[in-house]
BAGUNU-955910 format. One record per atom (N, C-alpha, C, O): z, y, x; residue number from 1; atom name. Coordinates in steps of 0.02 Angstrom, whole numbers. Layout:
<drenlums>
DRENLUM      pz      py      px  num  atome
DRENLUM       Z       Y       X  NUM     CA
...
</drenlums>
This chain:
<drenlums>
DRENLUM      pz      py      px  num  atome
DRENLUM    2843    7010    2422    1      N
DRENLUM    2818    6948    2449    1     CA
DRENLUM    2782    6958    2516    1      C
DRENLUM    2743    6916    2537    1      O
DRENLUM    2796    7014    2550    2      N
DRENLUM    2763    7027    2613    2     CA
DRENLUM    2778    6974    2665    2      C
DRENLUM    2737    6958    2707    2      O
DRENLUM    2839    6945    2662    3      N
DRENLUM    2857    6894    2711    3     CA
DRENLUM    2813    6832    2704    3      C
DRENLUM    2792    6802    2753    3      O
DRENLUM    2798    6814    2642    4      N
DRENLUM    2755    6756    2630    4     CA
DRENLUM    2683    6773    2650    4      C
DRENLUM    2649    6733    2681    4      O
DRENLUM    2661    6832    2631    5      N
DRENLUM    2593    6853    2649    5     CA
DRENLUM    2583    6855    2725    5      C
DRENLUM    2532    6832    2750    5      O
DRENLUM    2632    6881    2760    6      N
DRENLUM    2627    6885    2833    6     CA
DRENLUM    2631    6816    2865    6      C
DRENLUM    2599    6803    2916    6      O
DRENLUM    2669    6772    2834    7      N
DRENLUM    2672    6703    2859    7     CA
DRENLUM    2605    6668    2848    7      C
DRENLUM    2582    6631    2891    7      O
DRENLUM    2575    6680    2791    8      N
DRENLUM    2508    6651    2778    8     CA
DRENLUM    2457    6679    2827    8      C
DRENLUM    2415    6642    2853    8      O
DRENLUM    2461    6744    2842    9      N
DRENLUM    2417    6774    2892    9     CA
DRENLUM    2425    6739    2959    9      C
DRENLUM    2375    6722    2991    9      O
DRENLUM    2487    6727    2979   10      N
DRENLUM    2502    6693    3043   10     CA
DRENLUM    2472    6622    3041   10      C
DRENLUM    2441    6600    3089   10      O
DRENLUM    2483    6587    2986   11      N
DRENLUM    2458    6519    2981   11     CA
DRENLUM    2382    6517    2989   11      C
DRENLUM    2355    6474    3024   11      O
DRENLUM    2348    6565    2958   12      N
DRENLUM    2275    6566    2960   12     CA
DRENLUM    2248    6592    3028   12      C
DRENLUM    2201    6563    3055   12      O
DRENLUM    2278    6645    3055   13      N
DRENLUM    2249    6678    3114   13     CA
DRENLUM    2275    6651    3181   13      C
DRENLUM    2244    6662    3233   13      O
DRENLUM    2331    6617    3179   14      N
DRENLUM    2358    6588    3241   14     CA
DRENLUM    2353    6512    3238   14      C
DRENLUM    2318    6481    3277   14      O
DRENLUM    2389    6482    3191   15      N
DRENLUM    2395    6409    3189   15     CA
DRENLUM    2329    6375    3173   15      C
DRENLUM    2309    6328    3208   15      O
DRENLUM    2294    6398    3121   16      N
DRENLUM    2231    6366    3102   16     CA
DRENLUM    2174    6390    3146   16      C
DRENLUM    2134    6350    3170   16      O
DRENLUM    2168    6455    3156   17      N
DRENLUM    2112    6482    3195   17     CA
DRENLUM    2110    6454    3266   17      C
DRENLUM    2056    6444    3294   17      O
DRENLUM    2168    6441    3296   18      N
DRENLUM    2170    6414    3364   18     CA
DRENLUM    2185    6340    3364   18      C
DRENLUM    2197    6311    3418   18      O
DRENLUM    2186    6309    3306   19      N
DRENLUM    2197    6237    3299   19     CA
DRENLUM    2263    6214    3332   19      C
DRENLUM    2267    6160    3360   19      O
DRENLUM    2314    6257    3327   20      N
DRENLUM    2380    6240    3355   20     CA
DRENLUM    2406    6177    3321   20      C
DRENLUM    2433    6132    3353   20      O
DRENLUM    2397    6174    3256   21      N
DRENLUM    2412    6113    3219   21     CA
DRENLUM    2347    6089    3187   21      C
DRENLUM    2321    6122    3141   21      O
DRENLUM    2320    6034    3211   22      N
DRENLUM    2255    6012    3185   22     CA
DRENLUM    2257    5988    3113   22      C
DRENLUM    2205    5971    3084   22      O
DRENLUM    2315    5986    3082   23      N
DRENLUM    2322    5962    3014   23     CA
DRENLUM    2334    6019    2964   23      C
DRENLUM    2333    6008    2903   23      O
DRENLUM    2346    6079    2989   24      N
DRENLUM    2365    6135    2945   24     CA
DRENLUM    2308    6158    2900   24      C
DRENLUM    2320    6174    2842   24      O
DRENLUM    2248    6160    2925   25      N
DRENLUM    2192    6185    2885   25     CA
DRENLUM    2182    6144    2822   25      C
DRENLUM    2173    6171    2767   25      O
DRENLUM    2185    6079    2829   26      N
DRENLUM    2176    6035    2771   26     CA
DRENLUM    2228    6051    2717   26      C
DRENLUM    2212    6057    2658   26      O
DRENLUM    2291    6058    2738   27      N
DRENLUM    2343    6071    2689   27     CA
DRENLUM    2338    6141    2660   27      C
DRENLUM    2353    6151    2601   27      O
DRENLUM    2317    6189    2700   28      N
DRENLUM    2307    6257    2674   28     CA
DRENLUM    2251    6257    2623   28      C
DRENLUM    2257    6287    2570   28      O
DRENLUM    2195    6223    2639   29      N
DRENLUM    2139    6219    2592   29     CA
DRENLUM    2159    6183    2528   29      C
DRENLUM    2135    6202    2474   29      O
DRENLUM    2200    6133    2533   30      N
DRENLUM    2223    6095    2474   30     CA
DRENLUM    2278    6132    2435   30      C
DRENLUM    2297    6111    2380   30      O
DRENLUM    2302    6187    2464   31      N
DRENLUM    2357    6225    2434   31     CA
DRENLUM    2419    6182    2424   31      C
DRENLUM    2454    6186    2373   31      O
DRENLUM    2432    6139    2473   32      N
DRENLUM    2489    6093    2470   32     CA
DRENLUM    2546    6115    2515   32      C
DRENLUM    2592    6077    2528   32      O
DRENLUM    2544    6178    2537   33      N
DRENLUM    2599    6206    2576   33     CA
DRENLUM    2640    6251    2530   33      C
DRENLUM    2613    6296    2498   33      O
DRENLUM    2704    6237    2528   34      N
DRENLUM    2749    6279    2488   34     CA
DRENLUM    2782    6329    2536   34      C
DRENLUM    2808    6311    2589   34      O
DRENLUM    2781    6392    2517   35      N
DRENLUM    2813    6445    2555   35     CA
DRENLUM    2876    6466    2518   35      C
DRENLUM    2873    6491    2462   35      O
DRENLUM    2933    6455    2550   36      N
DRENLUM    2998    6472    2520   36     CA
DRENLUM    3029    6529    2560   36      C
DRENLUM    3030    6527    2622   36      O
DRENLUM    3054    6578    2525   37      N
DRENLUM    3084    6636    2558   37     CA
DRENLUM    3159    6637    2545   37      C
DRENLUM    3181    6633    2488   37      O
DRENLUM    3197    6643    2598   38      N
DRENLUM    3270    6649    2593   38     CA
DRENLUM    3289    6717    2621   38      C
DRENLUM    3276    6731    2680   38      O
DRENLUM    3320    6759    2580   39      N
DRENLUM    3340    6826    2601   39     CA
DRENLUM    3412    6830    2626   39      C
DRENLUM    3431    6879    2658   39      O
DRENLUM    3451    6779    2613   40      N
DRENLUM    3521    6780    2632   40     CA
DRENLUM    3530    6775    2708   40      C
DRENLUM    3489    6747    2743   40      O
DRENLUM    3585    6804    2731   41      N
DRENLUM    3604    6796    2801   41     CA
DRENLUM    3663    6747    2807   41      C
DRENLUM    3686    6733    2862   41      O
DRENLUM    3687    6723    2751   42      N
DRENLUM    3743    6676    2750   42     CA
DRENLUM    3718    6606    2769   42      C
DRENLUM    3672    6579    2737   42      O
DRENLUM    3747    6576    2820   43      N
DRENLUM    3725    6512    2845   43     CA
DRENLUM    3730    6458    2792   43      C
DRENLUM    3684    6417    2785   43      O
DRENLUM    3784    6457    2755   44      N
DRENLUM    3792    6406    2703   44     CA
DRENLUM    3736    6411    2650   44      C
DRENLUM    3709    6361    2628   44      O
DRENLUM    3720    6472    2631   45      N
DRENLUM    3666    6483    2582   45     CA
DRENLUM    3600    6459    2611   45      C
DRENLUM    3560    6427    2576   45      O
DRENLUM    3588    6474    2674   46      N
DRENLUM    3526    6452    2707   46     CA
DRENLUM    3522    6376    2709   46      C
DRENLUM    3468    6347    2700   46      O
DRENLUM    3578    6343    2722   47      N
DRENLUM    3579    6270    2724   47     CA
DRENLUM    3570    6240    2654   47      C
DRENLUM    3535    6190    2645   47      O
DRENLUM    3600    6272    2604   48      N
DRENLUM    3591    6249    2535   48     CA
DRENLUM    3518    6254    2515   48      C
DRENLUM    3491    6210    2482   48      O
DRENLUM    3486    6308    2537   49      N
DRENLUM    3415    6318    2521   49     CA
DRENLUM    3372    6264    2554   49      C
DRENLUM    3323    6241    2525   49      O
DRENLUM    3391    6244    2615   50      N
DRENLUM    3355    6190    2649   50     CA
DRENLUM    3358    6126    2608   50      C
DRENLUM    3307    6092    2598   50      O
DRENLUM    3417    6108    2584   51      N
DRENLUM    3424    6048    2544   51     CA
DRENLUM    3387    6055    2477   51      C
DRENLUM    3358    6007    2452   51      O
DRENLUM    3388    6115    2448   52      N
DRENLUM    3349    6127    2387   52     CA
DRENLUM    3275    6115    2399   52      C
DRENLUM    3240    6087    2356   52      O
DRENLUM    3251    6135    2458   53      N
DRENLUM    3180    6124    2474   53     CA
DRENLUM    3165    6050    2484   53      C
DRENLUM    3110    6027    2468   53      O
DRENLUM    3212    6013    2511   54      N
DRENLUM    3204    5940    2517   54     CA
DRENLUM    3198    5910    2447   54      C
DRENLUM    3156    5867    2434   54      O
DRENLUM    3241    5933    2402   55      N
DRENLUM    3239    5909    2333   55     CA
DRENLUM    3172    5926    2300   55      C
DRENLUM    3144    5886    2262   55      O
DRENLUM    3146    5986    2314   56      N
DRENLUM    3081    6006    2287   56     CA
DRENLUM    3027    5958    2311   56      C
DRENLUM    2984    5937    2272   56      O
DRENLUM    3029    5940    2375   57      N
DRENLUM    2980    5893    2402   57     CA
DRENLUM    2990    5824    2370   57      C
DRENLUM    2941    5789    2356   57      O
DRENLUM    3052    5804    2359   58      N
DRENLUM    3066    5740    2325   58     CA
DRENLUM    3033    5738    2257   58      C
DRENLUM    3006    5686    2236   58      O
DRENLUM    3036    5793    2221   59      N
DRENLUM    3014    5796    2152   59     CA
DRENLUM    2939    5811    2143   59      C
DRENLUM    2911    5797    2091   59      O
DRENLUM    2907    5838    2195   60      N
DRENLUM    2838    5859    2188   60     CA
DRENLUM    2795    5833    2245   60      C
DRENLUM    2794    5862    2299   60      O
DRENLUM    2761    5778    2233   61      N
DRENLUM    2720    5747    2286   61     CA
DRENLUM    2658    5788    2303   61      C
DRENLUM    2626    5775    2353   61      O
DRENLUM    2641    5836    2261   62      N
DRENLUM    2583    5879    2275   62     CA
DRENLUM    2598    5928    2331   62      C
DRENLUM    2552    5954    2363   62      O
DRENLUM    2661    5940    2344   63      N
DRENLUM    2681    5983    2400   63     CA
DRENLUM    2686    5938    2461   63      C
DRENLUM    2726    5892    2463   63      O
DRENLUM    2645    5951    2510   64      N
DRENLUM    2644    5911    2571   64     CA
DRENLUM    2696    5934    2621   64      C
DRENLUM    2726    5894    2657   64      O
DRENLUM    2706    5999    2623   65      N
DRENLUM    2750    6027    2674   65     CA
DRENLUM    2777    6094    2650   65      C
DRENLUM    2747    6127    2608   65      O
DRENLUM    2833    6113    2678   66      N
DRENLUM    2865    6176    2659   66     CA
DRENLUM    2880    6218    2720   66      C
DRENLUM    2905    6193    2771   66      O
DRENLUM    2864    6282    2716   67      N
DRENLUM    2885    6330    2767   67     CA
DRENLUM    2941    6371    2735   67      C
DRENLUM    2930    6409    2688   67      O
DRENLUM    3001    6363    2762   68      N
DRENLUM    3059    6398    2737   68     CA
DRENLUM    3071    6459    2782   68      C
DRENLUM    3092    6452    2840   68      O
DRENLUM    3058    6518    2755   69      N
DRENLUM    3058    6580    2793   69     CA
DRENLUM    3125    6615    2784   69      C
DRENLUM    3148    6626    2728   69      O
DRENLUM    3157    6631    2840   70      N
DRENLUM    3221    6667    2839   70     CA
DRENLUM    3207    6740    2855   70      C
DRENLUM    3202    6759    2913   70      O
DRENLUM    3202    6780    2803   71      N
DRENLUM    3181    6850    2810   71     CA
DRENLUM    3231    6894    2846   71      C
DRENLUM    3212    6940    2881   71      O
DRENLUM    3296    6879    2838   72      N
DRENLUM    3347    6924    2864   72     CA
DRENLUM    3397    6891    2911   72      C
DRENLUM    3440    6924    2939   72      O
DRENLUM    3392    6827    2920   73      N
DRENLUM    3440    6790    2961   73     CA
DRENLUM    3409    6767    3027   73      C
DRENLUM    3348    6762    3033   73      O
DRENLUM    3453    6754    3074   74      N
DRENLUM    3435    6721    3137   74     CA
DRENLUM    3386    6760    3181   74      C
DRENLUM    3342    6732    3212   74      O
DRENLUM    3396    6826    3183   75      N
DRENLUM    3354    6867    3227   75     CA
DRENLUM    3365    6848    3300   75      C
DRENLUM    3318    6850    3341   75      O
DRENLUM    3426    6830    3317   76      N
DRENLUM    3442    6808    3385   76     CA
DRENLUM    3418    6735    3394   76      C
DRENLUM    3437    6692    3354   76      O
DRENLUM    3378    6723    3444   77      N
DRENLUM    3349    6657    3454   77     CA
DRENLUM    3402    6603    3467   77      C
DRENLUM    3396    6548    3441   77      O
DRENLUM    3453    6619    3505   78      N
DRENLUM    3506    6569    3518   78     CA
DRENLUM    3544    6552    3454   78      C
DRENLUM    3561    6494    3443   78      O
DRENLUM    3557    6602    3412   79      N
DRENLUM    3588    6588    3348   79     CA
DRENLUM    3543    6544    3305   79      C
DRENLUM    3567    6499    3270   79      O
DRENLUM    3480    6557    3308   80      N
DRENLUM    3432    6517    3271   80     CA
DRENLUM    3433    6444    3295   80      C
DRENLUM    3434    6398    3254   80      O
DRENLUM    3434    6434    3360   81      N
DRENLUM    3436    6366    3387   81     CA
DRENLUM    3499    6329    3364   81      C
DRENLUM    3497    6270    3348   81      O
DRENLUM    3555    6366    3363   82      N
DRENLUM    3617    6336    3337   82     CA
DRENLUM    3608    6315    3264   82      C
DRENLUM    3631    6262    3243   82      O
DRENLUM    3576    6358    3225   83      N
DRENLUM    3563    6343    3155   83     CA
DRENLUM    3518    6281    3148   83      C
DRENLUM    3531    6238    3106   83      O
DRENLUM    3467    6276    3189   84      N
DRENLUM    3422    6218    3187   84     CA
DRENLUM    3461    6154    3199   84      C
DRENLUM    3450    6103    3165   84      O
DRENLUM    3507    6155    3246   85      N
DRENLUM    3549    6096    3260   85     CA
DRENLUM    3591    6077    3199   85      C
DRENLUM    3595    6019    3181   85      O
DRENLUM    3620    6127    3166   86      N
DRENLUM    3660    6115    3106   86     CA
DRENLUM    3615    6090    3049   86      C
DRENLUM    3634    6044    3013   86      O
DRENLUM    3557    6119    3042   87      N
DRENLUM    3510    6098    2990   87     CA
DRENLUM    3488    6026    3001   87      C
DRENLUM    3483    5987    2953   87      O
DRENLUM    3476    6007    3063   88      N
DRENLUM    3456    5938    3078   88     CA
DRENLUM    3513    5890    3061   88      C
DRENLUM    3502    5837    3032   88      O
DRENLUM    3574    5909    3079   89      N
DRENLUM    3632    5867    3063   89     CA
DRENLUM    3641    5861    2987   89      C
DRENLUM    3660    5808    2962   89      O
DRENLUM    3627    5915    2951   90      N
DRENLUM    3633    5913    2878   90     CA
DRENLUM    3581    5866    2848   90      C
DRENLUM    3597    5827    2802   90      O
DRENLUM    3520    5868    2873   91      N
DRENLUM    3469    5822    2848   91     CA
DRENLUM    3491    5749    2858   91      C
DRENLUM    3483    5707    2813   91      O
DRENLUM    3520    5735    2916   92      N
DRENLUM    3545    5668    2930   92     CA
DRENLUM    3602    5650    2882   92      C
DRENLUM    3604    5595    2855   92      O
DRENLUM    3648    5696    2872   93      N
DRENLUM    3706    5684    2828   93     CA
DRENLUM    3685    5673    2756   93      C
DRENLUM    3717    5637    2718   93      O
DRENLUM    3630    5706    2736   94      N
DRENLUM    3606    5700    2667   94     CA
DRENLUM    3554    5643    2659   94      C
DRENLUM    3520    5638    2608   94      O
DRENLUM    3550    5601    2710   95      N
DRENLUM    3505    5543    2710   95     CA
DRENLUM    3431    5561    2705   95      C
DRENLUM    3391    5525    2675   95      O
DRENLUM    3413    5617    2734   96      N
DRENLUM    3343    5637    2737   96     CA
DRENLUM    3310    5620    2805   96      C
DRENLUM    3251    5632    2814   96      O
DRENLUM    3349    5594    2851   97      N
DRENLUM    3321    5574    2915   97     CA
DRENLUM    3270    5518    2903   97      C
DRENLUM    3285    5470    2868   97      O
DRENLUM    3211    5524    2933   98      N
DRENLUM    3158    5475    2922   98     CA
DRENLUM    3116    5491    2862   98      C
DRENLUM    3063    5460    2852   98      O
DRENLUM    3138    5537    2820   99      N
DRENLUM    3099    5557    2762   99     CA
DRENLUM    3065    5624    2776   99      C
DRENLUM    3005    5633    2764   99      O
DRENLUM    3105    5672    2801  100      N
DRENLUM    3078    5737    2819  100     CA
DRENLUM    3095    5753    2891  100      C
DRENLUM    3147    5732    2917  100      O
DRENLUM    3050    5788    2922  101      N
DRENLUM    3060    5809    2991  101     CA
DRENLUM    3059    5885    2994  101      C
DRENLUM    3022    5917    2957  101      O
DRENLUM    3099    5912    3038  102      N
DRENLUM    3102    5985    3046  102     CA
DRENLUM    3061    6005    3107  102      C
DRENLUM    3065    5974    3160  102      O
DRENLUM    3023    6057    3099  103      N
DRENLUM    2991    6092    3155  103     CA
DRENLUM    3017    6163    3152  103      C
DRENLUM    3031    6189    3098  103      O
DRENLUM    3023    6194    3210  104      N
DRENLUM    3054    6261    3211  104     CA
DRENLUM    3007    6313    3240  104      C
DRENLUM    2969    6301    3287  104      O
DRENLUM    3010    6372    3209  105      N
DRENLUM    2969    6429    3229  105     CA
DRENLUM    3012    6492    3227  105      C
DRENLUM    3056    6499    3184  105      O
DRENLUM    3000    6536    3274  106      N
DRENLUM    3041    6597    3279  106     CA
DRENLUM    3000    6650    3316  106      C
DRENLUM    2961    6633    3360  106      O
DRENLUM    3009    6714    3299  107      N
DRENLUM    2972    6768    3333  107     CA
DRENLUM    2986    6772    3408  107      C
DRENLUM    2945    6797    3446  107      O
DRENLUM    3043    6748    3430  108      N
DRENLUM    3061    6751    3501  108     CA
DRENLUM    3066    6681    3532  108      C
DRENLUM    3102    6670    3581  108      O
DRENLUM    3030    6634    3502  109      N
DRENLUM    3034    6564    3525  109     CA
DRENLUM    3020    6561    3600  109      C
DRENLUM    2974    6592    3626  109      O
DRENLUM    3062    6523    3634  110      N
DRENLUM    3054    6514    3706  110     CA
DRENLUM    3073    6442    3723  110      C
DRENLUM    3130    6422    3713  110      O
DRENLUM    3024    6405    3747  111      N
DRENLUM    3037    6336    3765  111     CA
DRENLUM    3087    6332    3822  111      C
DRENLUM    3087    6375    3867  111      O
DRENLUM    3128    6282    3821  112      N
DRENLUM    3177    6270    3874  112     CA
DRENLUM    3140    6265    3941  112      C
DRENLUM    3092    6227    3948  112      O
DRENLUM    3163    6302    3989  113      N
DRENLUM    3133    6302    4056  113     CA
DRENLUM    3074    6350    4062  113      C
DRENLUM    3044    6355    4116  113      O
DRENLUM    3057    6384    4009  114      N
DRENLUM    3001    6431    4008  114     CA
DRENLUM    3027    6502    4014  114      C
DRENLUM    3085    6516    3998  114      O
DRENLUM    2985    6547    4037  115      N
DRENLUM    3003    6618    4037  115     CA
DRENLUM    2983    6648    3970  115      C
DRENLUM    2938    6622    3936  115      O
DRENLUM    3015    6702    3951  116      N
DRENLUM    3000    6734    3887  116     CA
DRENLUM    2928    6757    3882  116      C
DRENLUM    2900    6758    3827  116      O
DRENLUM    2897    6774    3938  117      N
DRENLUM    2828    6799    3938  117     CA
DRENLUM    2776    6745    3950  117      C
DRENLUM    2719    6761    3969  117      O
DRENLUM    2793    6683    3939  118      N
DRENLUM    2745    6629    3945  118     CA
DRENLUM    2706    6626    3880  118      C
DRENLUM    2736    6617    3827  118      O
DRENLUM    2641    6633    3883  119      N
DRENLUM    2599    6632    3822  119     CA
DRENLUM    2607    6566    3784  119      C
DRENLUM    2595    6564    3724  119      O
DRENLUM    2627    6513    3817  120      N
DRENLUM    2636    6448    3784  120     CA
DRENLUM    2689    6451    3730  120      C
DRENLUM    2687    6411    3683  120      O
DRENLUM    2736    6496    3735  121      N
DRENLUM    2788    6503    3683  121     CA
DRENLUM    2758    6521    3615  121      C
DRENLUM    2788    6509    3563  121      O
DRENLUM    2698    6549    3615  122      N
DRENLUM    2666    6569    3553  122     CA
DRENLUM    2642    6510    3511  122      C
DRENLUM    2620    6520    3454  122      O
DRENLUM    2646    6450    3537  123      N
DRENLUM    2632    6392    3495  123     CA
DRENLUM    2686    6385    3442  123      C
DRENLUM    2674    6354    3390  123      O
DRENLUM    2745    6413    3454  124      N
DRENLUM    2801    6410    3407  124     CA
DRENLUM    2828    6478    3387  124      C
DRENLUM    2881    6483    3357  124      O
DRENLUM    2793    6531    3405  125      N
DRENLUM    2814    6598    3383  125     CA
DRENLUM    2781    6614    3317  125      C
DRENLUM    2722    6601    3306  125      O
DRENLUM    2821    6642    3273  126      N
DRENLUM    2800    6656    3205  126     CA
DRENLUM    2825    6725    3185  126      C
DRENLUM    2866    6754    3221  126      O
DRENLUM    2800    6752    3130  127      N
DRENLUM    2823    6819    3110  127     CA
DRENLUM    2898    6822    3095  127      C
DRENLUM    2930    6874    3107  127      O
DRENLUM    2927    6767    3070  128      N
DRENLUM    2997    6765    3051  128     CA
DRENLUM    3027    6699    3073  128      C
DRENLUM    2991    6650    3084  128      O
DRENLUM    3093    6697    3080  129      N
DRENLUM    3125    6632    3091  129     CA
DRENLUM    3109    6587    3031  129      C
DRENLUM    3114    6608    2974  129      O
DRENLUM    3090    6525    3045  130      N
DRENLUM    3076    6480    2990  130     CA
DRENLUM    3085    6408    3011  130      C
DRENLUM    3083    6390    3070  130      O
DRENLUM    3095    6366    2961  131      N
DRENLUM    3096    6294    2970  131     CA
DRENLUM    3036    6266    2933  131      C
DRENLUM    3018    6288    2878  131      O
DRENLUM    3005    6218    2964  132      N
DRENLUM    2948    6184    2934  132     CA
DRENLUM    2970    6114    2916  132      C
DRENLUM    2987    6074    2960  132      O
DRENLUM    2971    6099    2853  133      N
DRENLUM    2989    6032    2828  133     CA
DRENLUM    2925    5992    2819  133      C
DRENLUM    2880    6011    2781  133      O
DRENLUM    2921    5937    2854  134      N
DRENLUM    2862    5893    2850  134     CA
DRENLUM    2882    5826    2822  134      C
DRENLUM    2936    5800    2836  134      O
DRENLUM    2838    5798    2782  135      N
DRENLUM    2849    5729    2758  135     CA
DRENLUM    2834    5682    2817  135      C
DRENLUM    2779    5681    2844  135      O
DRENLUM    2884    5645    2836  136      N
DRENLUM    2877    5602    2896  136     CA
DRENLUM    2821    5550    2887  136      C
DRENLUM    2784    5538    2934  136      O
DRENLUM    2816    5519    2828  137      N
DRENLUM    2764    5468    2819  137     CA
DRENLUM    2694    5499    2824  137      C
DRENLUM    2648    5468    2851  137      O
DRENLUM    2685    5559    2797  138      N
DRENLUM    2620    5593    2802  138     CA
DRENLUM    2605    5613    2874  138      C
DRENLUM    2548    5609    2896  138      O
DRENLUM    2656    5634    2909  139      N
DRENLUM    2647    5652    2979  139     CA
DRENLUM    2625    5591    3020  139      C
DRENLUM    2579    5596    3061  139      O
DRENLUM    2657    5535    3008  140      N
DRENLUM    2639    5474    3044  140     CA
DRENLUM    2566    5454    3029  140      C
DRENLUM    2529    5435    3074  140      O
DRENLUM    2547    5459    2965  141      N
DRENLUM    2478    5442    2946  141     CA
DRENLUM    2428    5489    2980  141      C
DRENLUM    2377    5467    3006  141      O
DRENLUM    2444    5553    2981  142      N
DRENLUM    2400    5602    3012  142     CA
DRENLUM    2394    5588    3087  142      C
DRENLUM    2339    5590    3115  142      O
DRENLUM    2449    5575    3119  143      N
DRENLUM    2448    5561    3191  143     CA
DRENLUM    2410    5497    3207  143      C
DRENLUM    2376    5493    3258  143      O
DRENLUM    2417    5446    3164  144      N
DRENLUM    2382    5383    3174  144     CA
DRENLUM    2306    5392    3170  144      C
DRENLUM    2268    5355    3202  144      O
DRENLUM    2284    5441    3130  145      N
DRENLUM    2212    5451    3121  145     CA
DRENLUM    2183    5502    3171  145      C
DRENLUM    2124    5517    3170  145      O
DRENLUM    2225    5529    3214  146      N
DRENLUM    2204    5581    3261  146     CA
DRENLUM    2201    5550    3331  146      C
DRENLUM    2249    5520    3355  146      O
DRENLUM    2144    5559    3363  147      N
DRENLUM    2136    5531    3430  147     CA
DRENLUM    2179    5570    3481  147      C
DRENLUM    2172    5631    3487  147      O
DRENLUM    2221    5535    3516  148      N
DRENLUM    2266    5562    3567  148     CA
DRENLUM    2313    5617    3542  148      C
DRENLUM    2312    5673    3568  148      O
DRENLUM    2352    5602    3491  149      N
DRENLUM    2398    5653    3464  149     CA
DRENLUM    2450    5676    3515  149      C
DRENLUM    2476    5732    3510  149      O
DRENLUM    2464    5635    3564  150      N
DRENLUM    2512    5654    3616  150     CA
DRENLUM    2487    5713    3658  150      C
DRENLUM    2526    5745    3693  150      O
DRENLUM    2422    5727    3654  151      N
DRENLUM    2392    5782    3692  151     CA
DRENLUM    2397    5849    3655  151      C
DRENLUM    2382    5901    3685  151      O
DRENLUM    2416    5849    3592  152      N
DRENLUM    2418    5911    3553  152     CA
DRENLUM    2461    5964    3587  152      C
DRENLUM    2436    6019    3598  152      O
DRENLUM    2524    5950    3604  153      N
DRENLUM    2564    6003    3636  153     CA
DRENLUM    2534    6027    3703  153      C
DRENLUM    2533    6086    3717  153      O
DRENLUM    2511    5980    3743  154      N
DRENLUM    2481    5999    3808  154     CA
DRENLUM    2419    6042    3798  154      C
DRENLUM    2409    6092    3833  154      O
DRENLUM    2377    6023    3750  155      N
DRENLUM    2316    6063    3736  155     CA
DRENLUM    2334    6132    3710  155      C
DRENLUM    2302    6181    3728  155      O
DRENLUM    2387    6137    3669  156      N
DRENLUM    2409    6202    3643  156     CA
DRENLUM    2434    6247    3699  156      C
DRENLUM    2420    6306    3700  156      O
DRENLUM    2472    6218    3744  157      N
DRENLUM    2498    6257    3801  157     CA
DRENLUM    2440    6283    3843  157      C
DRENLUM    2439    6341    3862  157      O
DRENLUM    2393    6239    3857  158      N
DRENLUM    2334    6259    3897  158     CA
DRENLUM    2295    6314    3862  158      C
DRENLUM    2276    6364    3893  158      O
DRENLUM    2283    6306    3797  159      N
DRENLUM    2245    6355    3759  159     CA
DRENLUM    2280    6423    3758  159      C
DRENLUM    2248    6474    3773  159      O
DRENLUM    2344    6425    3741  160      N
DRENLUM    2378    6489    3736  160     CA
DRENLUM    2382    6523    3804  160      C
DRENLUM    2378    6585    3808  160      O
DRENLUM    2390    6485    3856  161      N
DRENLUM    2390    6516    3923  161     CA
DRENLUM    2321    6542    3942  161      C
DRENLUM    2316    6594    3974  161      O
DRENLUM    2269    6507    3922  162      N
DRENLUM    2201    6532    3934  162     CA
DRENLUM    2187    6596    3895  162      C
DRENLUM    2156    6642    3920  162      O
DRENLUM    2210    6597    3832  163      N
DRENLUM    2202    6658    3791  163     CA
DRENLUM    2242    6716    3821  163      C
DRENLUM    2220    6773    3818  163      O
DRENLUM    2299    6700    3848  164      N
DRENLUM    2340    6750    3883  164     CA
DRENLUM    2392    6782    3838  164      C
DRENLUM    2387    6783    3777  164      O
DRENLUM    2443    6809    3871  165      N
DRENLUM    2500    6838    3837  165     CA
DRENLUM    2479    6897    3793  165      C
DRENLUM    2501    6902    3736  165      O
DRENLUM    2438    6942    3819  166      N
DRENLUM    2418    7001    3780  166     CA
DRENLUM    2381    6981    3716  166      C
DRENLUM    2394    7010    3663  166      O
DRENLUM    2336    6933    3721  167      N
DRENLUM    2298    6910    3662  167     CA
DRENLUM    2346    6878    3611  167      C
DRENLUM    2340    6890    3551  167      O
DRENLUM    2392    6836    3635  168      N
DRENLUM    2438    6803    3589  168     CA
DRENLUM    2485    6853    3556  168      C
DRENLUM    2499    6847    3496  168      O
DRENLUM    2509    6902    3594  169      N
DRENLUM    2552    6954    3565  169     CA
DRENLUM    2514    6992    3511  169      C
DRENLUM    2540    7004    3457  169      O
DRENLUM    2452    7012    3526  170      N
DRENLUM    2412    7050    3479  170     CA
DRENLUM    2396    7011    3417  170      C
DRENLUM    2398    7038    3361  170      O
DRENLUM    2382    6946    3425  171      N
DRENLUM    2365    6904    3368  171     CA
DRENLUM    2426    6897    3321  171      C
DRENLUM    2418    6901    3260  171      O
DRENLUM    2485    6887    3350  172      N
DRENLUM    2545    6882    3308  172     CA
DRENLUM    2560    6950    3276  172      C
DRENLUM    2576    6953    3216  172      O
DRENLUM    2555    7003    3314  173      N
DRENLUM    2569    7070    3287  173     CA
DRENLUM    2523    7088    3229  173      C
DRENLUM    2543    7123    3183  173      O
DRENLUM    2461    7064    3231  174      N
DRENLUM    2412    7078    3178  174     CA
DRENLUM    2429    7045    3112  174      C
DRENLUM    2399    7061    3060  174      O
DRENLUM    2476    6998    3113  175      N
DRENLUM    2496    6963    3051  175     CA
DRENLUM    2537    7007    3005  175      C
DRENLUM    2540    6994    2945  175      O
DRENLUM    2569    7057    3033  176      N
DRENLUM    2613    7100    2992  176     CA
DRENLUM    2572    7150    2953  176      C
DRENLUM    2524    7179    2978  176      O
DRENLUM    2592    7159    2890  177      N
DRENLUM    2556    7206    2846  177     CA
DRENLUM    2571    7277    2865  177      C
DRENLUM    2545    7324    2834  177      O
</drenlums>
């Protein structure tokens, strides 16, 4: 379970500690985050697991959000982005659009138009490739109760750049056991 442990470390020491997601601490404290591990490298299996996790959320309202960790697949960032596109299309085809939203995280995440060494990429860099399934209605409620939610990405970019590339690299590297 080292993949889950390291993902929890990342969530606590990067996402929560730096307030990258202002809603993560509450869910971590409530233990309402489900961590799912997929070891397969087969794309179809990974997609089936995504739908299984949607079904888990359908059946269990105590789970607020799921982090689906791909331990062995999608090491190449471009391959991962292709997978995210297919995963999004699958959610739409399975009538989950508007119910669940996908957020994407990857160890080599690089925003379009950004350089690989931009510290801002660390807002979406994680120990492993993963998909974050969020309940859309809960997300809307959280954003409605948060003053200036449109500023979250801009504030995160500013923060990670102020912390600097070396600090962000070290913080992510410290997540590994």
